[in-house]
N, C-alpha and C positions, 0 to 999 in steps of 0.2 A: 504494499500498499503506498501511495505517496507520498510526501510532509504537502505536497500544493496540487491541487488542480489549476489550472488555468486557462480560463476561457476566454478564448478569441473571440466575437462578432469580428466577421470579416464582409465591407461592403464597398466598393467604390476607391477602394485605399492604395493600386497595383505599385503606385510611387513611393511609397513610403513603408507597405507590408514588408519587405526586407529586411530593413533596419530594427522594423518593430520584431520581429521573428529572433534575429542576430540578438538581439540585448536580450532576450527569454534563455534563447538554446545556448549563448555563448558564457552563462553566468556561471561562475564558480562552484555554484552551491546544483549538483546535478539531481537530487531527489526530486523531480518532478515527473508532470503530464501536463501536453497542454491539448485541450480540446480545443479545434481551429471549428467553428460552426462558418460556413461561404452560403452567405445571407443570400444566394441567387446574384451574384455580383455576375454585373456585364460586362466587367471589361478580365483581365489574366489575372485575378484573384487565385481562381480556382485554381490552375496551372502551377500558380508559386506556390501555394498551399501543399498541392501533390509534391510538386518538386523537394520540397524539404520533409515533407515525412518518408520518403523513400531512404532519403539519407538519416535521419533520424527517426530511431522508434518511439522515443518519447510523445512527436507526435502525432496526434487522430484526426483527420479530415471528415467533419458532415457536409454534405454539400445538399443543402434544402431547393427542393420543389419550386422554393417559389419562394417571394421576401416577404417575410415577416414583417422584418424593423428590429432596432434594435435589443428591446427588452426580449421580443417573443424568440429572438435568434439566444440571449444568452439562456432561457427557460430552455431550449431543445437543447444545448450541452450540459445543464447539469444533471441529468438520470446519467450520463455518461461518465460521472467522475468518482473516482476513488479515493480520491486526496485525503486527506487529516483536514484542510482548511482550502476553501473555494477563493481565488482572486482572479474578478473580474478585468479583462485587461482592455483596454478599448486599441483598435489594430492601427491604427496611427502613432502614436504614444510610442516609449520607450524606457525599457528599464536602466537604471542607473549602473555602473559594476558593481558587484558586491549587493548587490537590495537584499535580494532572497538568502544569502547569506544571515544580513540584519535578520530580516526578520524571521527566521529560524531560532537565530538566537537569543533572541526577545521573545517569542513564543513560548522557549525553553525555560527563558528567563523566570514568565511569568505564568508559568503553567498550564497552558494550550488555554485563555481567555475566550470570551464566543468572537470578541472581535480585537483586531489591533488596528488601530489607525496610526498610519504614515503618514511623512512629509512629501513633499513633490515642488519644482520648479516650473513654471511654462518659461517656453521655449519659444521664441517668437518666429518667423518667416526670415524676418531681419539679420537675424542672429543673438540677438538680444536674449538675456534670462534672467528672471524674476523671481523668489523666491518668494512662497504662500507667506502672503502678509499675517497672516495668524501662530506663524509658525512657534511664538511664545507658549499656546496653549497647548502643545503637544510638550515642547521641554517642563512647563511646570505640571505638569500631570505622567513622567516620567519615571513615578514611583510604582507601589503597587496598583494593581488593577480596582476600576471602581464600574458605578453607575452613573449613568447620566444626573438625576437626583444629587448626586455627593458629586459632581464637575461637569451642572448644568451649562457649561459653556461650549462644554464639544459639539453641542450642538448649531454654535454660530458658523462651528466649518461650512466649504464649500460642501451644495445639498450632492456630493456624487458621488458613485457605488465603488470609482477604480482607486482610492485613496485609503483603501481595509480590505484586510482579509477575514475571512468570517468562517468560523467552525462550521465543519459540512452538517454535523448532527444537530447543532444547534440550528441551521438553517431549514433541513428538512425535518425537525423537530415539530418546529413555529410553523411549516408549508408555505414560507416567503416564496413569493416569485415575480414576474416582473412584470405591471400591463404593462398594452400595447400604447403608443403614444409619442409626445414627443418629451415629455418631461418625466417619461419613467424612474430618474431614479428618485425622485423627490417620495415617492410613497412604497419604497422599498428602504430608503435611507432614515426615515422617521419611526416609521413600526420596529427597524431592526435595533437601531439603538436606543428606543425605549423599552425594549424587551428586554435586552442584552443583562443579564445578571452580572458579568467580569470582561468590561471594557478594558484597552492596555494601548498603552501610544509607544511611536517609533519616533523619536527628536532625529530624523535622519531621511535627505530625499532619498528620494526609491524612485519616484519613478519623473519624468521631462513631460508634461502636459504639453503636446502639441500645439500652440496659436496656428491655425492654418489663416494665410492671407483669404481665402476665400470656401466654402466650401462646409464650416460650421454649421450645423442646421439651425442653434438656438439663434444665430447672428443674422439669421436669412428676414428678409420681409415678406411673412407670411400670416394667414388666418389659421393656420397649427399652434402659434402660442395659445388661443385657447384653451388647447388643450391641460393649460395651468389649472384650471378651476372645477375639472374632470380629478385629476390626479390630489388635487389638495380634499377634494371629494372624497377620496378612498382613503384618506390620510385618518378624516374624522372621523368616518365609517369603523374604522379600524378603533381609535380611541373610543368610541361610544361603545362597541363591544365587549370594550374590558373594563370594566368601574375604576381598578384599578390604577389606571393612567389619565382620571377624570382631571388630575389637578392638573394636567399639562394645556388643558383646553385653550384656557388664556395666552399663552405662548404660542401654540400653533394658531390661534384667530390672529393675534399678532404677524404673525410670520409670514402667513399666506396674505395677510394685506400688504405686509412690504414686499414681499417677492413682485404681487402681479401690481403693484405702481414703479417698480424698477422696471418691469417690462412695458408698461404703459409710456415711462417717461423717455424713453430711448428710442432718437430717431427714426429709424433703421428694421426697427421688430412688428411693428404693425402697419397695414395699410392707413393712410390718413383716415379713410372714409369708414372705417370698422371703427377706429380709437373708439370714439362715443359708446358704442355696442358694448367694448371689451370693460368699460369703467363703468356702465351700468351692470354689464352681468357680476364683477370683483363687489359693485356696493352691494347688491342683491343678497351673493354668496355670505360679504359679511356683515349686515347686518342677521343673517338668517339663521348664522354659525355663530355669531355672539353667545360666549355662557354667559349664565345669571350673574350679575356683579361683578363681570369684568368691568375694569377702567380703559376706557379706548384714547392711547397715547395722543398728543399735542397732534403730532407728522401724521396720525392716520384719520383725522376728524371730517379730513377732507370730502373720504366715503359716505359720509352722514348727510355730505349734498348733492346735490346734481352736478352731472358734467358740463356744462356753463359753468358754472363757478370752478370746477376744477380747471378747464382749461384757463380761465380770467386771469385763475393765480397762477399759470405756467407764463402767462403772455408776462404778466409783472415778474414776475422770480427774474424772467430773463433783462427785461428793462431794468429791472435791479443791477442786474449783474453788469449791463451797459456802460450804465451809470457808473457805475465803481470804476469801469476799466478807463473810461472816457476822465472822469476826475482825476484818476492817480497819475495821469500826466503831468496836468500842470500840477500837481504835488510836489510830483520831482522834479519840476523845474524851482517850483519854488526854494525847496529843501535845498539841492545845489547852489541857489544864490545865496540862502543862508549860509550856508557851508563855504565858499567862497567868501562873503562878508566877513565871517567869526575868522578865516586865515590871514585874512589880510588886517585885521586888528593886531590878533596873537604874533604876527609878525613882524609888529616893531616889539615886539617885548623883547629882551633879551634871553640869550639862549642859557640855561642850565648846565654849566658842563659837568655839577655832579650827578645827574637824573639817566638814569640808563633807562632805557623800554627793551624789555625782552618779550620772544615769541616763541614757540618751536610747536612743528608740523600743526601750522595752521592754525596756530592759538589752542593748543590743547593739553598744557599742562606747563609744568614745570621739571622738562626732560630733555634731552639729548646735550650736545654741544652748551648750546643757551642755558640749560641747568647748572653745568657743570662751571661754567662760566662764575654763573650768579652767584653759587654756595661758593667761591673760592673767595669772589668779593667780600661777603658778608663777611668772611673771616678776616680777609689781610686789610680789606677797604673799608671800616664800615662808616664812613661818611659819605659814599655813594650812592642814592636813593636806587634800588632796580624796582621797577612796576612792570607787571606782565599783564598782558593781554590775552584774554579769555574771549572764545568765540562767543561763550553764549554766560546767562545765568547757572545755569545746572556745572558747567565746565569752574565758572569762579570757584561752586562753592565746591567743588573738590579738591581746590588748593590746599594746602597746609595753611592754614588759620594767621599765621606769624609773615602770610607772603603777600605783600602790597601787589592789587591785581585794580583791572578795569575791563569792563565787557565793551568787544568792539564796535565799532560807530556808533558807541555812546558819548554824551557831551565831554564829561569825565575824561575817555580816551582821546577824541580831540582835543583838550587843554593839555595832557603829558604830552602827547604827540607834538603837537606845535611844539611844547619849550626845551625837548628832550635835547641833550647834546649828544649822546650816542644811543646807537640800536644796533641792538643782536638780534640774531635769527637767521635761522637755518632754512627756510622757506621763504620766497620774495612776500614783501608788505604788499599791504592792496594797494592799487594803482592811483585812487585816491590819496595815498598818503606824500604829500608834497615834501621834497628833502630841500630845506633850509640851508641856504651856505652857511660854513662853519661846522655843521653837525655832521658825525661820521658813523656811519655805517658797517658794520663788520655783520658778514656771512660767514656762518661757519661752515656748511654746505653738512650732509649726513653720511661720508662715508668716501672710500676711496673710489674712483669709479675704472669698471670694468665694463659696462655696454656704454653706447652711444648716448651724448646727452646734449641740449640745449642743439647750437648750430648743427652740431652733426648729423640728429634730426633729419635734416632737408631730403638729405640724401636716401633716409627712408619712409616713404609716405604709408607706409600700415605703423609702423612703432607710436609715430607724429600724430595718431588717430587723435583730435579732440585736445590737442594740444597748440595754443600759437604760439611760435617760437621769434615774431618779432614783438609782440608782445612781452614776452620774457624776456626775453634780451632789452628789451627799453627799461623795464624796474632794474634788471641788474646792472642799467648805466647808475645807478646810484648808489652802488656800491664805493666802499672806499678802501676795505681789506678785505683778503681771501683766505682764510684758514687753510691750511695743506698741509699733512701730513707725512706726506714722501714727495719725490720730485715729479715723479708719476702722475700726481693729483694736480702740482702746479703746474706740468705742462699739458695733460688731456684739456686743463682748464681754461687754458689761456687759448687754445684751440675751438672749446666748444663755447666759450662767450668772451669774445672780441668787442671789451668794455674796457672801461679805462680804472682798474685798480688795480691796487696793489698785494701780491703776495705775503703772506706772512709764515712763515714758515716753525709754528706753532705745534705742530703734531695736532691731535684730538682730543680738545679735552676732557670727552666725555668717557674714553681710554685710559684716564689716568687707573680709576679703578681697578683693570684689566693689569696695567703694569704692576701696580700695588700687592692684587691677587690676596687682601686682607683674608686669613683665614677664617675670621668669627665672621664676616661676610657672607664669605664664601657657604659656611655653614648656616646660616639662616635663610640663603637664597634656597639652598637644597631643602630646608626644613618650611619654607612655603611653599614649594611646589609642590612637596609630597615624595621628594626623593629618600626612600630607604637608608640607614646606615650599611654602608658595604656597596651599596647596588655601585653598578656604571650608570650613569647618566647619557644616555647618547643624545644630542640635539639635531634634531631634523628637520632645516629650514630650508625650504625651498622658495625659488623667485617665481615673477608671474613670469608669462611669455607674452609676448605680441601676437602670435600666429592663432592667437587664438581670442574671441571677441569675449572681452569679461577677464581673459589673463590670467585663468584656470584651469590648469592640468594635471591630473592626476599620474603622477608619474610613479605612484612606489601603491601597493595594497598595504593602507597602514598595519590593520588589525595581522596580516600574513608578517609585515616587518617586526613589528613589536614579539610576536609568535616566535620569529626564528633568532631575536637574539636572545629568547631562553632567559633560565631562571639567572638571578643575579643582576638583573640589566632594569631601567626605567627607561622609556621612549618620551622624549618633550617634542612635543612638534609647535614651531613658531610658522604661522602663516605669513606669507608679503602682508605688511600694513595696508596695502590700496585691496585685497581680499579679505580682510578682517571681518566686514558687514555684510559682503554678499551669500551667494549661495554654497561656498567653498566648505565652511564650517558645516552644514549641512548636507553633507556628500557624505560623512561618515564619523568624521571628526568629535563632534561635539556627543553624537553616543558611545562611544568606543571613550572618551575623558568620562564619561557619567559612569560607563563599564569598568572604570580603572585599567581598563586594556593598555592606557598610555595618559599622557599628561597634556594638553592643551595649555601652553604657555601664549597663546598670542594675544591675552589682555595680558600679560605681564607687563606694566609699564615703562619699567627702563627693564630695557633690554640686556642692558650690561650683566645686570644679575643673571639672566636665564644661559647668557656666556659663562659666567664665574662660575652655574651653577655644574653647566656639562662637561664630561671626562672626555668626549669624542663628537667632533661636528662632521656633520655627514650633510652638505649642499650640493645645488649646483652650481648657478652660477650669480650667488648669492652676493652682496659686497660684506655681511658678518664674516665671510672668511678671513674678509681683510684685518679687518677687529681682532678676532677668535686667536688668528696666529700669533697674535702678543702674549696670550698666555702659554704661550711651548706647548701646548697639546694637541696630538694627534687631528687632520682635517682627511679626511674622506670626500674627493667628487665624486658627485652620479651624474654622467654626462652621458645619458643614454640620448637626446635631441640636440649636438653640439650643432652638429651640422645643420639643421633647422630654424636654431633658437640665435646663433650667426647670422645667416640668412636675413631673418626678420627685424633683428633688430640693430645688429652690428656690434661688434667690438674692439678694441682699444689693442689688447694681446691676444694671446690664444692660450689660456690659463689653463689648457688640459697638455699644454707644449710646458709650460713652467708652473707646475701644480705647487700647493702646498702641503699633499700629499699624495696616497697612491689616486688613482685614477679609475673608476669604474663605467664600463661602457655600455652596460646591463645590468639589471636584478640581480643578473645571475653571479657575475663577476663581484657587486657588491657583497650579496651573503657569504663569499667566498673568502673578503676581505677581514669579515667582523668573522665569521666563525671559526678562519685559521690563525688568528692574531696579525696577521701582517699588515692592521692596520696602525699599529704601534711599531714595529721595525725599524732598524736600523737606517733604511731608502727612507722609510717617513720621517725620520727625525731629519735628513740630510735636505730634503724635499722642501721640510719646513723651514728648518737654518735659513736655506737660502732667501725663501721668500719673506721671511720676516725679514733679515735687512735690508731687502729690496725696497721692502713697504712699509714697515713700522721706525727706519730710521730718525725720524722726527720725533716720535715716545722714547718719553721718560720719565713718566709718569709726573710732569709739572708744566704740562701743556695747558691746564687751565691757569697758575699764577702765571705761566709767560705771560697771557691775553691778556691779564688783569693787570701788571705791571705793566705791560710795557704802548699797550692800544687803550688803555682804561683809564691810566695815571700819567703816562707818557716818561718811564723811567728809560734810564738806558743802559739796562739787561750786560752786564758780559759775562760770557762762559771761558771753562775752563778747555773745551775742546772747541773745532774750527768754528769761526761766526762764517755764516751762509750767507749775512747781509742782505742786500735787496734784491728783491725780485722783480720782473717787467711787468704788465698787464696780463691778470688771467680773473678766471670768476666760473662761477655755476651756480646755478640753478636746480634744485631738485624736485622729485615729482611732489605732489603734495601728499603727505601724510607718509615720504616714504624715501629710503635710505639712496643718497643720493645715489651711490653707483644701484640701489634699486627700486629708486624710484620709475611711478609712470613716464612713460617719455621727458616729459619736462615738468614744469610745475612751478612754482613758486621760487621766490627766493628774496635775498633783503636786496637792499638800497644803499646808494652810494653814488659821490658824486666827485668826480676829479678823482686825482693819485698820489695820496700822499705817501712819503716813502715810509716802509715798515721795516728798520732794522731790529731783527727778534733775531736772538742767536741760536743756531743749532744745538742737539743736547748730544748728538756723535757730529764724527764727520763721514762725510761721504764718499765710499767707496769706489774705486776707479768705476769697478761693474756695474757698479750702480745709474754711474752717471752714463755709460755708456750704452747700458741695454734702455735706460730711460728716453 
């Protein structure tokens, strides 16, 4: 008996069917049967199904003699199902890799509930991807099983059948079946969820819900949308037949009204001549099905009136929206005039040479190089007043209470930025910030660049998608000083940012803690991340890909990777910052973290602490490798798509030829390196030492102090090591919220105008091979 019976109704999807079948039959989890129901499809679907069935005995095909529609096609497949759980998959959608394994594991964990609800992502015909906006509902319910009474918010999820699997004995025991019609999922989903005694959730994207440009029956203009009334009548009849469910009638009554009004409000659902009739039938049903004593929500009271009143209200609402849109133009113009007037007034006030304004990662907190400079300034130059810019009130509230902060675009922000003598940032300041003569802008960057940045992206149209390179360079024109950690970075910034600023060979302030590697901080970081004593912590930190819209490409099966590491190991995973809020974490990372398979370290605010906690770094082309090398701990590169990556993004040198450690070209090679212990052999140490000498030459643990004393206080420091002296103009701006070598193709940087000399001593002499190879 298979674990899953996947019932696949098929009708006029020949362009998508192979992709759907491949996504199912190529799953790593094999204990399945697929029952494909050819709903008398007039295209080539039947032949495709027979072709696949001849190659894989797990697939059986039912050819119906006539077209019966989606619901009844599912019904036709159910008597043939032998699996523990039923899964109704639409034949133009696809399963994500590892989905069935994740479902099976969650079913085992929860003791075979009646229903398992999992997450999905909408995938658009133009290439975009958007996760279910109510994914948090699944995450919040990720503990024990429950009923809808205990978690009624589960009913707020999209009323579809394909985001769930159902225990077959539960379905057959209740006699659940699909009715005919457009909205057949509604009278299935409500009765099933209301009847289930044990529901579980899986906070993982298991299905890609294809948003077709044309062909979605629920997005077509047709009288068939009147079917919604019959389907809700079935729901009400089901509840009426079960007195124990009577308490749900007010909820279902309101849900019916919301659903019908939503259909009516869409301009492309109903023929204009049919809208009055649809409203009348909805209002009649709303009145007839209203439970005794039920309070009608304000937004549904329109159903107690007539269609002309409803239509007049809709016209009025559209008129209000149009007036608001038009009124915003003069308001914006007036606000711009006020801002210019305020700037003119403040421009007459003298600069405050002891006021330093900081920002990092698009105003997200006291982080990165600016954060390290700020903390060192408080320690050795307390007379300097540091003020941080927060992107909103919520971010400001999360900052330490003793940190002075202002919220972006508020009067306080404008007053502070108008008078500040210094600006320190690792992304560009907004274009509205005008650099006053005499103010000094220090740009810190976010790491050593491997991949193309800024002006170099002009030759890579795919990598610069959504990036305005000329605007980026105009903002970089405001920089005075560009901090560099090595000669490679200095030369790259000169090429990528042809602007007038001076390089300051200070090292990277945020890396001071890596050079120091304080044992107490290491222990605290490991404890906070949940690394047990004695475990080898392996940090996996992949970067984004420009050859895939959205940037996320799964290069490893994380569950398998964690398992292959074996006992005594803890896998830490840190996604690229630009992927932290997208679908990437829903493709298994969050669920694996919840189950304790690995640790999702993406939200750890200080990446330096994540690196301190790790004994080994496994990465692909992330700029994190340049920082991690300072710890003198092993690094392994997983470069299985190097050719595709370099072709799409462009790189400044071949890191696979000059790596910081061993290079794996496949998962098999990576697994062998880790299992054999080669990841920490003498060759690994030799490669790492050469890499560290080349890219860590300016990092000696005093970078933050060097910035404060030379650039903020104007001291002329001398060093026992050779003085690197001045550097020519060079600069960079990195992707918003991502490391310089890590960012989306371009992004925000800092300001600076003019090129003041920056005589910053080097902590080390520059070796001859460094100069040559750079």
